[in-house]
C-alpha positions, 0 to 999 in steps of 0.5 A: 500500499502506497504512503506518504513519509513524513517531513522532518522540520526544525522545531523548538518547543519552549515555555514562556510565561504560563504557555508553552508553544511550537517555535519555528523559524520562518526560513526552516518552514517548507516553502509553501508554508513560508507565506500565510495561507491554506498550506502554513495553517494546515502545516500548523494545525497538523503540528500541534494535533488539531482538530481533535474531536476528542479534545486531547491532541494525542497525535501533535504537540498540543496539550489540549488547552489554550495555553498549549495550543500554540506556534510561533514563527520567528524572522530576521526583522523587516522593520528598521530598529528591530530585530525580530519578526514575530508571528503568533498562531493560536490553534484551535483545539477541536476546530480546522483553523489558526486564529491570527488575530492577536499576540500572545503575551505569554510566549513573548517572553520565549521570543528574545531567547528563541532569536538570540539563540537562534541567529536572528539577533546580530552579533553584535547586539549580544552581550557575553554577560549582562542583559540583552535587548531584543527589539521585537516587531509583533506582526499580528498587531503591528506593535513593538515589543522590548524583550530584556534577555539575560545573558551568561558566557555568551549564552541566553540565561535561563536558570534563575531563582524568579518565580511566576505563580502559575509556572512550577519552577524558578527560571531567569527573569525576562522583562517585557515592554510593550511599547504603545500596547493600545491596539490601531484597528477599526472600531467604532471608535476609529482605532482608540483604545475604547472603541466605543468613546466610554470607559464604561459601558451598558452591554446588552447580551440578548438572552443573558442580561445588561452589563456593565463593560469597561472594553479596552483595546491594549496588549489584546482586546478585552471585555471587562465585567463585574464579577458580583453582575454574573453571579461570581466572586472573583475568587473562582478557579478553573473547575468552578467554570470549566465544568459548568457549560451553561456558564460557557455558553454564557461568557461565550455570548457576552464575548460575541456581543462585546466583540460586536460592540468594540467593532472587531466583527459586524455579525455575531456569528462571526465570533464562533472564528474569531476565538482568540480575540476579543478576551471577557474577564470579570474583575473584583475587589480584593478577597481571601482564596486559596490559589489552585497549587493551595497557596493562600492569597490574601486580600491584602497581598492584591489590589484587585481579582481578575479571572479571565477566559481563553478559547472558550475556557477559563485561563489557569492563570492570566494570559500575558496580553490580557495582563496589560489589558488589564494594567492599561484599565487600571491606570486609567481612572473611571474603568471597572478595573481601577474601580475594583482596584480603590480608583484611585490613579496608579502606575501599577497593580497586583492583581490575583489570579487562579493560580494566584498575583502578578504585578504589571505596570502601565504609564498612562496620560490623557490629552485633551481628553483622550488616553493613550498608553506609552508602555506596559511592563511586565516580567515573565520567564522563559525556557527551552524544554526540547530542540530538534525537529518536528515530523508530520505526514508529508501530505497533511500540508 
């Protein structure tokens, strides 16, 4: 019986923040996959093991969660004053599509390390010891990210004592700066940070209700609502949401109508093919709770609580891009995020999530009534888990 042999493609499996993904150099992909399109999407789906009606991604590199069903393609940058072009693909688990509509803030932490180790940063810019500043062009959203990657003896330092809630083991700290993180995409507000023109809106969701919502384009488009308004406390862990099909359906409906109100889609039905953006999250004032690892988080440890959904499920910690949205919204008096954090002006915030806490900073200014954010800052860590080749059947793409 005739068969098609497998194809070997150089790849690296990396953790970045609280996510994992398969990293490729653009030049290493099969020629027909070096351009956006059907062949590339089919390749990445097969690498990850999707679509999988069993929801397990057993026959691929994916881990059957939104945090582990990810791919990254990197190339030397074509942009002036940048080192590397970074393209992120969120691979659906049970459906045959790759969502290119947003960034992954967690995997952003691994981009600099991969770029340095794989010849994508000019050698003259890489110190033997100290910090290597990697200028990243985030191609999905046309934004700049600055990665500060520690170096030791001419190599990327991966081990260290920096602890990140949601990651079991300590590693080296990587500081990220998200420059001008507000989304410039089209919307009702003409590409404004707040596409409706309001810090708080009344979001009408047919069949669910009407809720106060802060809808912001920063880091990643995000819809924030109040936990109490939808029957939650803000202390929930994954099982409380992900085991409740009715709750998941409610959140998806709210997300779809939020996307419509933000101008990201023209019809609510389009939300089904735009799973990665926007995110939906709920916020509350600080409370005591026990994180998923069993670690107590007290109300005094945090400024507010945030729970966010990604690809239809409650995230086990917090998406990096959503953390940028949280930090940005917290810096702007009057948003639901800012009000949950006490309502005062601030340039950083520590919030509680299911796995623990995270601090993020943002610099916000108001000019002629319009808010702008020059950058958001947070720390993550990253580590190579495996490197070599992935194999896929030659007829898969």
